[in-house]
C-alpha positions as CSV (number, residue, x, y, z in Angstrom):
1,M,-1.1,43.1,-11.9
2,N,-0.3,42.9,-8.2
3,V,-0.8,39.2,-7.6
4,R,-0.8,39.5,-3.8
5,E,-3.6,42.1,-3.9
6,T,-5.5,40.0,-6.3
7,L,-5.3,37.0,-4.0
8,R,-6.3,39.1,-1.0
9,A,-9.2,40.6,-2.9
10,G,-10.7,37.2,-3.4
11,G,-13.5,36.0,-5.6
12,L,-11.1,33.8,-7.5
13,L,-11.9,30.4,-9.1
14,C,-9.0,27.9,-9.2
15,D,-9.0,24.9,-11.5
16,G,-9.8,21.3,-10.4
17,A,-8.0,17.9,-10.5
18,M,-5.0,17.3,-12.7
19,G,-3.9,13.8,-11.4
20,T,-7.3,12.2,-11.6
21,M,-7.9,13.8,-15.0
22,L,-4.7,12.2,-16.2
23,H,-5.8,9.0,-14.7
24,A,-9.1,9.2,-16.5
25,A,-7.1,9.6,-19.7
26,G,-5.5,6.2,-19.2
27,N,-2.5,7.0,-16.9
28,T,-2.0,4.9,-13.8
29,L,-1.6,6.8,-10.5
30,D,1.5,4.9,-9.4
31,Q,3.8,6.7,-11.9
32,A,5.5,10.1,-11.8
33,L,2.7,12.2,-13.3
34,P,4.9,15.3,-13.6
35,A,7.0,13.4,-16.1
36,L,4.1,13.6,-18.5
37,N,5.1,17.2,-19.0
38,L,7.9,15.8,-21.1
39,T,6.3,12.6,-22.5
40,R,2.7,13.8,-23.0
41,P,2.7,17.6,-23.1
42,D,-0.2,17.6,-25.5
43,L,-2.4,15.8,-22.9
44,V,-1.4,18.1,-20.0
45,R,-1.9,21.2,-22.2
46,T,-5.4,19.9,-23.2
47,I,-6.4,19.6,-19.5
48,H,-5.2,23.1,-18.8
49,A,-7.0,24.4,-21.8
50,R,-10.3,22.8,-20.7
51,Y,-10.0,24.6,-17.4
52,V,-9.2,27.9,-19.0
53,E,-12.3,27.4,-21.3
54,A,-14.3,26.9,-18.1
55,N,-13.4,30.5,-17.2
56,V,-11.3,29.8,-14.1
57,D,-9.0,32.5,-12.8
58,I,-6.1,30.2,-11.7
59,I,-4.6,27.0,-13.2
60,Q,-2.0,24.9,-11.4
61,T,1.1,23.5,-13.0
62,N,1.4,19.7,-13.3
63,T,4.1,19.7,-10.8
64,F,2.6,18.0,-7.7
65,A,5.2,15.4,-6.6
66,G,7.6,17.2,-8.9
67,G,10.4,17.6,-6.3
68,R,13.7,15.7,-6.4
69,L,12.9,13.3,-3.5
70,R,9.6,12.3,-5.1
71,L,11.1,12.0,-8.6
72,D,14.0,10.0,-7.3
73,Q,11.6,7.1,-6.6
74,Y,11.2,6.8,-10.4
75,G,14.8,7.4,-11.3
76,L,13.9,10.9,-12.5
77,G,15.5,13.1,-9.8
78,H,18.0,14.4,-12.3
79,Q,15.2,15.9,-14.4
80,V,13.7,18.2,-11.7
81,E,14.5,21.4,-13.6
82,E,13.5,20.0,-17.0
83,I,10.1,18.6,-15.8
84,N,9.2,21.7,-13.8
85,R,10.2,24.2,-16.5
86,A,8.2,22.3,-19.1
87,A,5.2,22.4,-16.8
88,V,5.3,26.2,-16.6
89,V,5.6,26.6,-20.3
90,I,2.6,24.3,-20.9
91,A,0.5,26.1,-18.3
92,R,1.5,29.5,-19.6
93,D,0.6,28.5,-23.2
94,A,-2.9,27.5,-22.0
95,A,-3.4,30.6,-20.0
96,A,-2.4,32.8,-22.9
97,T,-5.2,31.4,-25.1
98,V,-7.6,34.0,-23.7
99,G,-5.4,36.8,-25.0
100,E,-6.0,40.2,-23.4
101,A,-9.6,39.4,-22.5
102,R,-8.7,38.4,-19.0
103,K,-5.8,37.4,-16.9
104,V,-5.4,33.7,-15.9
105,L,-2.9,33.2,-13.1
106,V,-0.5,30.3,-13.1
107,A,0.2,28.7,-9.7
108,G,3.3,26.6,-9.2
109,A,1.9,23.5,-7.5
110,V,4.3,22.0,-4.8
111,S,3.5,18.9,-2.8
112,P,5.1,17.7,0.4
113,A,8.7,16.8,-0.4
114,V,8.1,13.2,0.5
115,T,5.4,10.6,0.7
116,V,4.1,9.4,4.1
117,H,6.2,6.2,3.6
118,Q,9.4,8.2,2.9
119,R,8.9,10.6,5.8
120,R,10.7,8.6,8.5
121,R,13.7,8.1,6.3
122,V,14.3,11.7,5.2
123,S,15.5,14.5,7.4
124,P,13.7,17.9,7.7
125,A,16.7,19.6,6.1
126,D,16.6,17.3,3.0
127,R,12.9,17.9,2.7
128,A,13.3,21.6,2.9
129,A,16.1,21.5,0.3
130,S,13.9,19.6,-2.1
131,V,11.0,22.0,-1.8
132,R,13.4,25.0,-2.1
133,E,15.0,23.6,-5.3
134,Q,11.6,23.0,-7.0
135,I,10.3,26.4,-6.0
136,E,13.4,28.2,-7.4
137,V,12.8,26.4,-10.7
138,L,9.1,27.3,-10.8
139,S,9.7,30.9,-9.8
140,D,12.5,31.3,-12.4
141,A,10.3,29.7,-15.1
142,G,7.5,32.3,-14.6
143,V,4.7,31.2,-12.3
144,D,2.6,33.9,-10.7
145,F,2.6,32.5,-7.2
146,V,3.5,29.3,-5.3
147,L,0.8,26.9,-4.1
148,L,1.9,24.5,-1.4
149,E,-0.8,21.8,-1.4
150,T,-2.0,18.6,0.3
151,F,0.2,18.8,3.3
152,G,-0.9,16.2,5.9
153,Y,1.8,17.1,8.5
154,L,1.9,20.5,10.0
155,D,5.7,20.5,10.6
156,E,6.3,19.8,6.9
157,L,3.9,22.6,5.9
158,V,5.7,25.1,8.1
159,E,9.2,24.0,6.9
160,A,7.9,24.2,3.3
161,V,6.7,27.8,3.8
162,H,10.1,28.7,5.2
163,A,11.9,27.0,2.4
164,A,9.6,28.7,-0.2
165,A,10.3,32.1,1.3
166,E,14.0,31.4,0.9
167,G,13.6,30.3,-2.7
168,T,11.3,33.1,-4.0
169,D,9.8,36.4,-3.3
170,L,6.5,35.4,-5.0
171,P,3.3,35.2,-3.1
172,L,2.8,31.9,-1.1
173,V,-0.4,30.0,-0.6
174,A,-0.4,27.1,1.8
175,Q,-3.0,24.3,2.0
176,A,-3.3,21.6,4.5
177,T,-5.3,18.4,4.1
178,F,-7.6,17.0,6.8
179,N,-9.2,13.6,7.6
180,A,-12.9,13.0,8.1
181,N,-12.5,13.8,11.8
182,L,-11.2,17.3,10.7
183,T,-7.6,16.7,11.8
184,M,-4.4,16.4,9.8
185,L,-2.5,13.2,9.6
186,S,-0.3,14.8,12.2
187,G,-3.3,15.2,14.5
188,H,-3.5,19.0,14.2
189,T,-6.8,20.8,14.1
190,P,-7.8,23.7,11.9
191,R,-7.3,26.0,14.8
192,E,-3.8,24.9,15.3
193,V,-3.1,25.3,11.6
194,A,-4.4,28.8,11.7
195,A,-2.2,29.6,14.7
196,A,0.9,28.2,12.9
197,M,0.2,30.3,9.7
198,A,-0.3,33.5,11.7
199,D,3.4,34.3,11.9
200,L,4.4,32.9,8.5
201,P,4.9,34.8,5.2
202,V,1.8,33.4,3.5
203,T,-0.6,35.5,1.4
204,A,-3.4,33.0,2.0
205,F,-3.9,29.5,3.3
206,G,-6.6,26.9,3.5
207,T,-7.4,23.3,2.7
208,N,-7.5,20.9,-0.2
209,C,-7.9,17.2,-1.0
210,T,-9.1,14.2,1.0
211,L,-12.5,15.7,2.0
212,G,-15.5,16.4,-0.1
213,P,-17.5,19.6,-0.3
214,Q,-19.4,19.3,3.0
215,R,-16.5,18.6,5.3
216,S,-14.1,20.9,3.5
217,L,-16.5,23.7,4.2
218,A,-16.6,22.6,7.9
219,V,-12.8,23.0,7.9
220,V,-12.9,26.4,6.3
221,R,-15.6,27.6,8.8
222,E,-13.3,26.6,11.7
223,L,-10.3,28.3,10.1
224,R,-12.3,31.5,9.6
225,E,-13.0,31.6,13.4
226,H,-9.2,31.8,14.1
227,T,-7.7,33.9,11.3
228,D,-8.2,37.1,9.3
229,L,-5.9,35.9,6.5
230,P,-7.5,35.1,3.1
231,L,-8.6,31.5,2.9
232,T,-8.7,28.9,0.1
233,V,-10.6,25.7,-0.4
234,Q,-10.3,22.9,-3.0
235,A,-12.5,20.0,-2.1
236,N,-12.5,16.5,-3.7
237,A,-15.6,15.4,-5.6
238,G,-16.6,13.1,-2.7
239,L,-15.2,9.6,-2.4
240,P,-14.0,7.4,-5.3
241,R,-15.6,4.2,-6.5
242,R,-14.0,1.5,-8.5
243,V,-15.7,0.8,-11.8
244,A,-15.9,-2.9,-12.2
245,A,-15.7,-2.9,-16.0
246,S,-12.6,-0.8,-16.3
247,G,-10.9,-1.2,-12.9
248,R,-10.5,2.6,-12.8
249,F,-11.7,4.9,-10.1
250,E,-14.5,7.5,-10.6
251,Y,-16.1,10.2,-8.6
252,D,-19.9,10.8,-8.5
253,V,-20.5,14.2,-7.0
254,D,-22.9,16.1,-9.1
255,Y,-22.4,19.7,-10.2
256,E,-25.3,21.2,-8.3
257,Y,-24.2,19.8,-5.0
258,F,-20.5,20.8,-5.5
259,N,-21.5,24.3,-6.6
260,R,-23.8,24.8,-3.6
261,Y,-20.9,24.3,-1.2
262,A,-18.6,26.4,-3.4
263,A,-21.2,29.2,-3.1
264,S,-21.3,28.7,0.7
265,A,-17.5,29.0,0.8
266,M,-17.6,32.3,-1.2
267,E,-20.4,33.6,1.1
268,L,-18.0,32.8,4.0
269,G,-15.5,35.1,2.4
270,V,-13.1,32.5,1.0
271,S,-10.8,34.1,-1.4
272,V,-10.0,31.2,-3.7
273,V,-12.4,28.3,-4.4
274,G,-11.5,25.3,-6.6
275,G,-11.5,21.6,-6.8
276,C,-9.2,18.7,-6.1
277,C,-9.4,14.9,-6.9
278,G,-12.3,14.0,-9.0
279,T,-13.3,17.5,-10.0
280,T,-13.4,18.3,-13.7
281,P,-13.6,21.4,-15.9
282,A,-17.4,20.8,-16.0
283,H,-17.6,21.3,-12.2
284,L,-15.7,24.6,-12.5
285,A,-17.7,25.8,-15.5
286,A,-20.9,25.1,-13.6
287,I,-19.7,27.2,-10.7
288,V,-18.9,30.1,-13.1
289,G,-22.4,29.7,-14.5
290,D,-24.0,29.8,-11.1
291,L,-22.0,32.9,-10.2
292,D,-23.1,34.6,-13.4
293,H,-26.7,33.9,-12.3
294,G,-26.4,35.1,-8.8
295,G,-25.0,32.0,-7.1
296,A,-26.1,28.5,-6.6
297,G,-28.2,29.2,-3.5
298,H,-29.1,26.9,-0.8
299,D,-32.3,25.1,-1.9
300,E,-32.1,21.9,0.2
301,T,-35.0,20.3,-1.8
302,T,-33.1,20.3,-5.1
303,A,-33.9,17.0,-6.8
304,L,-31.2,14.4,-7.1
305,P,-30.0,13.6,-10.6
306,P,-32.1,10.8,-12.3
307,T,-30.6,7.4,-12.3
308,A,-30.6,5.1,-15.3
309,P,-33.3,2.4,-15.4
310,L,-32.2,-0.8,-13.8
311,T,-32.9,-4.3,-14.9
312,D,-32.4,-7.6,-13.1
313,P,-29.7,-9.8,-14.5
314,V,-30.8,-13.1,-16.1
315,V,-29.9,-15.9,-13.8
316,T,-30.1,-19.2,-15.7
317,E,-28.9,-21.6,-13.0
318,R,-27.7,-21.7,-9.4
319,P,-24.1,-22.5,-8.5
320,T,-23.5,-26.2,-8.7
321,E,-22.6,-26.3,-5.0
322,T,-25.0,-24.3,-3.0
323,A,-23.4,-23.4,0.3
324,T,-25.0,-24.6,3.5
325,P,-26.6,-21.6,5.3
326,A,-24.7,-20.5,8.4
327,P,-26.4,-21.4,11.6
328,F,-27.8,-18.4,13.5
329,A,-29.3,-18.8,17.0
330,A,-32.4,-16.6,16.5
331,A,-35.7,-18.1,15.6
332,G,-37.2,-15.7,13.1
333,P,-35.4,-12.6,11.7
334,V,-31.9,-12.1,13.1
335,V,-31.2,-8.7,14.7
336,G,-27.5,-7.9,15.0
337,V,-25.5,-4.8,15.8
338,E,-22.1,-3.8,14.3
339,L,-19.4,-2.2,16.4
340,R,-16.7,-0.1,14.8
341,P,-14.0,0.5,17.4
342,E,-11.1,2.4,15.8
343,H,-8.7,3.0,18.6
344,I,-6.6,0.6,20.6
345,G,-8.0,1.8,23.9
346,E,-11.6,0.9,23.2
347,V,-11.6,-2.8,24.1
348,D,-13.2,-2.3,27.5
349,A,-15.7,0.1,26.1
350,A,-16.5,-2.4,23.4
351,L,-17.1,-5.1,26.1
352,T,-19.5,-2.8,27.9
353,V,-21.5,-1.9,24.8
354,A,-21.6,-5.5,23.6
355,R,-22.9,-6.7,27.0
356,D,-25.6,-4.0,26.9
357,L,-26.6,-5.0,23.4
358,S,-26.7,-8.7,24.3
359,D,-28.9,-7.9,27.4
360,A,-31.1,-5.8,25.2
361,G,-31.8,-8.7,22.8
362,A,-29.2,-8.6,20.1
363,H,-28.7,-12.0,18.4
364,L,-25.4,-11.2,16.9
365,V,-22.6,-8.6,17.4
366,T,-20.3,-8.0,14.5
367,V,-17.0,-6.2,14.6
368,A,-16.3,-4.0,11.5
369,A,-12.9,-3.9,9.8
370,A,-11.0,-0.7,10.7
371,R,-11.3,2.1,8.2
372,S,-8.9,4.6,9.7
373,N,-5.1,4.9,9.6
374,R,-4.9,5.1,13.4
375,A,-3.8,2.3,15.6
376,H,-6.7,-0.2,16.1
377,V,-7.5,-3.6,17.5
378,N,-7.7,-6.4,14.9
379,S,-11.4,-7.1,14.2
380,A,-11.0,-10.9,14.5
381,D,-9.2,-10.5,17.9
382,L,-11.9,-8.2,19.2
383,A,-14.7,-10.5,18.1
384,L,-13.0,-13.4,19.7
385,H,-12.5,-11.4,22.9
386,L,-16.2,-10.4,23.0
387,S,-17.2,-14.0,22.5
388,Q,-15.0,-15.4,25.1
389,H,-15.8,-12.8,27.8
390,L,-19.5,-12.4,27.2
391,G,-20.6,-15.6,25.4
392,V,-22.3,-13.4,22.7
393,D,-22.6,-14.6,19.1
394,T,-20.0,-12.7,17.1
395,A,-18.7,-12.2,13.6
396,A,-15.6,-10.4,12.4
397,S,-15.2,-8.4,9.2
398,V,-11.8,-9.0,7.6
399,A,-10.6,-6.7,4.8
400,T,-7.9,-7.8,2.3
401,W,-6.5,-4.5,1.2
402,D,-3.8,-4.3,3.9
403,R,-2.7,-7.9,4.2
404,T,-0.7,-10.4,2.2
405,I,-2.3,-13.7,1.6
406,M,0.1,-15.4,4.0
407,A,-0.6,-13.0,6.8
408,L,-4.4,-13.4,6.2
409,Q,-4.1,-17.2,6.3
410,A,-2.0,-17.2,9.4
411,D,-4.3,-14.8,11.3
412,L,-7.4,-16.7,10.3
413,L,-6.0,-20.1,11.3
414,G,-4.9,-18.6,14.7
415,A,-8.3,-17.1,15.3
416,H,-10.0,-20.4,14.4
417,A,-7.8,-22.3,16.8
418,L,-8.9,-19.9,19.6
419,G,-12.6,-20.4,18.7
420,L,-13.6,-17.7,16.2
421,R,-15.9,-19.1,13.5
422,R,-17.8,-16.4,11.7
423,I,-15.9,-14.2,9.2
424,V,-17.3,-11.5,6.9
425,C,-15.1,-11.1,3.8
426,E,-14.4,-7.6,2.4
427,T,-12.0,-6.2,-0.1
428,G,-12.0,-2.9,1.7
429,T,-10.4,0.5,0.7
430,P,-7.2,1.9,2.2
431,P,-7.5,5.2,4.1
432,L,-5.7,8.1,2.5
433,L,-2.0,8.0,3.2
434,G,-0.5,9.1,-0.1
435,D,-1.6,11.6,-2.7
436,Y,-4.6,9.6,-3.9
437,P,-7.0,7.5,-1.8
438,H,-6.5,4.2,-3.5
439,V,-2.9,3.5,-4.3
440,D,-1.6,2.3,-0.9
441,G,-3.2,-1.1,-0.6
442,I,-1.5,-4.5,-0.8
443,W,-4.4,-6.3,-2.7
444,D,-3.0,-9.8,-2.8
445,V,-6.6,-11.0,-3.0
446,D,-10.0,-9.4,-3.0
447,S,-13.1,-10.5,-1.1
448,V,-13.8,-13.4,-3.5
449,G,-10.2,-14.6,-3.0
450,L,-10.6,-14.4,0.7
451,I,-13.9,-16.4,0.5
452,E,-12.1,-19.0,-1.6
453,L,-9.3,-19.1,1.0
454,L,-11.7,-19.8,3.8
455,A,-13.7,-22.4,1.8
456,G,-10.4,-24.2,1.1
457,L,-9.5,-24.1,4.8
458,N,-12.8,-25.7,5.5
459,R,-11.9,-28.4,3.0
460,G,-8.6,-28.9,4.8
461,V,-6.3,-27.3,2.2
462,D,-4.4,-23.9,2.3
463,F,-4.4,-21.2,-0.4
464,Y,-1.8,-23.2,-2.4
465,D,-3.8,-26.5,-2.1
466,L,-1.4,-27.9,0.5
467,R,-3.1,-30.3,2.9
468,L,-3.7,-29.1,6.5
469,P,-3.6,-31.3,9.6
470,A,-7.4,-30.6,10.1
471,K,-10.3,-28.9,8.4
472,T,-11.6,-25.6,9.8
473,E,-15.2,-24.8,10.5
474,F,-15.5,-21.2,9.3
475,E,-18.9,-19.7,8.6
476,I,-18.2,-17.5,5.6
477,G,-20.0,-14.2,5.0
478,A,-19.6,-11.5,2.4
479,R,-20.7,-8.0,1.7
480,T,-23.1,-6.9,-1.0
481,N,-24.5,-3.5,-2.0
482,P,-28.1,-3.1,-3.0
483,G,-27.4,0.6,-3.8
484,S,-24.7,-0.1,-6.4
485,R,-24.8,2.1,-9.5
486,E,-23.7,-0.9,-11.5
487,P,-26.5,-3.2,-10.2
488,E,-26.1,-6.0,-12.8
489,E,-22.3,-6.2,-12.1
490,E,-23.0,-6.1,-8.3
491,H,-25.5,-8.9,-8.7
492,R,-23.1,-11.0,-10.8
493,R,-20.4,-10.4,-8.2
494,T,-22.7,-11.4,-5.4
495,L,-23.5,-14.7,-7.1
496,E,-19.7,-15.2,-7.7
497,K,-19.2,-14.8,-3.9
498,I,-21.9,-17.4,-3.2
499,G,-20.3,-19.7,-5.8
500,A,-16.9,-19.2,-4.1
501,G,-18.3,-20.4,-0.8
502,A,-20.1,-17.5,0.9
503,Q,-22.7,-18.9,3.3
504,F,-24.4,-15.6,4.3
505,L,-24.5,-12.0,3.1
506,I,-24.6,-8.7,4.9
507,T,-25.5,-5.7,2.8
508,R,-24.1,-2.2,3.0
509,P,-26.4,0.2,4.7
510,V,-29.8,0.5,3.0
511,Y,-32.1,3.5,2.9
512,E,-34.7,2.3,0.4
513,L,-36.3,-1.0,-0.6
514,E,-36.2,-1.0,-4.4
515,G,-32.6,-1.9,-4.8
516,L,-32.8,-4.4,-2.0
517,G,-35.7,-6.1,-3.7
518,R,-33.8,-6.6,-6.9
519,L,-30.8,-8.0,-5.0
520,L,-33.0,-10.5,-3.0
521,R,-34.6,-11.7,-6.2
522,T,-31.1,-12.3,-7.6
523,V,-30.0,-14.2,-4.5
524,D,-33.2,-16.2,-4.6
525,G,-32.8,-17.9,-1.2
526,R,-29.4,-19.4,-1.9
527,V,-28.0,-18.0,1.4
528,P,-29.4,-15.8,4.2
529,V,-29.2,-12.1,3.6
530,F,-28.9,-9.7,6.5
531,V,-29.6,-6.0,5.7
532,A,-27.5,-3.3,7.3
533,L,-29.4,-0.3,8.7
534,R,-27.8,3.0,9.7
535,P,-30.0,5.7,11.4
536,L,-29.4,9.1,9.8
537,V,-29.1,11.9,12.3
538,S,-29.4,15.1,10.1
539,F,-30.1,16.5,6.7
540,E,-26.4,17.2,6.3
541,E,-25.4,13.6,7.0
542,A,-28.1,12.3,4.6
543,E,-27.0,14.8,1.9
544,F,-23.4,13.7,2.4
545,F,-24.2,10.1,1.9
546,A,-26.4,10.9,-1.1
547,H,-23.8,13.0,-2.9
548,E,-20.3,12.1,-1.6
549,V,-20.3,8.4,-0.8
550,P,-20.3,6.1,-3.8
551,D,-23.2,3.6,-4.3
552,V,-25.5,4.9,-1.6
553,V,-29.1,5.7,-2.5
554,V,-31.0,8.1,-0.2
555,P,-34.6,8.7,-1.3
556,R,-35.9,12.2,-1.9
557,R,-38.5,11.7,0.8
558,T,-35.8,10.9,3.4
559,L,-33.9,14.1,2.5
560,D,-37.0,16.2,2.6
561,L,-38.2,14.9,5.9
562,L,-34.8,15.3,7.5
563,G,-34.5,18.8,6.0
564,E,-37.9,19.8,7.5
565,A,-37.1,18.2,10.9
566,K,-34.3,20.6,11.9
567,E,-33.3,19.9,15.5
568,S,-35.6,16.8,15.7
569,A,-33.8,15.2,12.7
570,P,-32.2,12.4,14.9
571,Q,-35.7,11.2,15.9
572,V,-37.0,11.4,12.4
573,G,-34.0,9.4,11.2
574,L,-34.7,6.8,13.8
575,D,-38.3,6.6,12.8
576,L,-37.4,6.2,9.1
577,M,-35.0,3.4,10.0
578,A,-37.7,1.6,12.1
579,E,-40.1,1.9,9.1
580,L,-37.5,0.2,6.9
581,A,-36.7,-2.5,9.5
582,A,-40.4,-3.5,9.7
583,E,-40.5,-4.0,5.9
584,I,-37.1,-5.7,5.7
585,K,-38.0,-8.3,8.3
586,K,-40.7,-9.5,5.9
587,M,-38.2,-9.6,3.0
588,A,-34.8,-10.7,4.3
589,D,-33.4,-13.0,7.0
590,G,-32.6,-10.2,9.4
591,V,-31.1,-6.8,10.0
592,V,-27.8,-5.5,11.3
593,V,-27.7,-2.0,12.9
594,T,-24.4,-0.2,12.1
595,Q,-22.7,3.0,13.2
596,S,-25.3,4.1,15.6
597,K,-24.4,6.7,18.2
598,D,-26.8,5.0,20.6
599,P,-26.8,1.4,19.6
600,V,-29.0,0.1,22.5
601,T,-31.8,2.6,21.8
602,T,-31.5,1.9,18.1
603,L,-31.6,-1.8,18.7
604,H,-34.8,-1.5,20.8
605,R,-36.5,0.4,17.9
606,V,-35.5,-2.4,15.4
607,L,-36.6,-5.2,17.7
608,S,-40.0,-3.6,18.2
609,A,-40.5,-2.7,14.5
């Protein structure tokens, strides 16, 4: 078999996740997963075998992060050859189970030589040497081609291709990973990646990881506009959610949705389609099934999977110390707007928008915690700045994932001394910097711990119960999610936040009333509840939230109306949000408009609803 010609001919199905499959089997993601080739070869072989049984054409060796520089972090750098050879033997054994019936290719998976955190401390020459060494082992052990995957920096991808070409004459496939704004961590666009690949010895290139099906397809579409080379795509199964009971991370993208985007990629002429984090053999088997039946198609009215029946938790008594509701200036339902400035140069723009919102009638301006890995202004600092310059009522969301408890405490005391009073506590989720989207946080405390910290400061003691010179006067808020797929656990957690000292709640964005009604019955008037509303602007956006974002419920009616609306979808989304706002004002203590492209217009619609 001529592997180069096979890759160029296309129509190939690659396997899905290995790392998150190993995680689901009980392995933590902060260890050297390639070492399991030696310690748990049976488990690795079982995962490969399940993908082979799903009728994929390509399986990838369990060698991501299997280079010397990565393994050195775990004291395993001296076992590079042993670990990588074992990986090829295991994958070859699994591929051979189909006998002569068909050929399953084995790709030698190679990650960036270093993590993002190692990058500044390791020279390009040392990175290239590590990649070359690993590829020489994989090539000698018998892989069919080399797959460079999950490269977030274009310079590392280019140097890895050159190193690979020096280490083997096997076909090379190169895959970059992109953020939600469709740029790499290095800031390069798909067009720039295509230009860089044009003169390199790659058989095919494309994208994998970080993004779910919808945005991965957007990357591939842009790549196709700028190259004639064969393309590849391996999307994540949406975003992960932490399961409260187990503490593990799970992905919720259903097969029909994932397969529909896989079919779209194939129609675009993509040569290799597969999965990355969160995808399973069942996802790939379903794609094969759809191909056997003529493709998944593009029926935008396909029903969402049914959800399990929900019941309200039994609440036997209220917390012994019910928090005093935070004072809000508005008489009647509060209408607030959340700003989400991500870049350091947006302070002046935020002042202008906040002034316009205040003039338009906003009772409250909240500043969201940053969610990107780009430079940004501290949310508490910006909220304080808006309050001091405009006199508007502000709140700052503070996330705990990126701060030690001492840093949180120092920042909050400083903000209080300068006049900031209202804090919304969040645990938060770190943006993707490493190989998986949830292993780079600090996590000294979660949102409940932050609430307890603020409540203690209000009593005049710090986190360690040491007495302070004076008590603070923080108004303590917390987030809650009416759309949680674990509603009973979410309700229990919400009551825990109130018991810890939360004085008001702001929900995650809501698109339906049933889940909100259950949450409000649980809270039962203990504290004010303000409901976040986010106007949807297209069917694609609504579908993205419904399928790729954990714990978001988008009703079938909303999807249908936006799908029918075509170019008038933004207006339909605004109308649907206004309908919700009118009902929510009767149920809750107010609404907070979030992530609107035109916050002033959206605010007017909510105020008039």
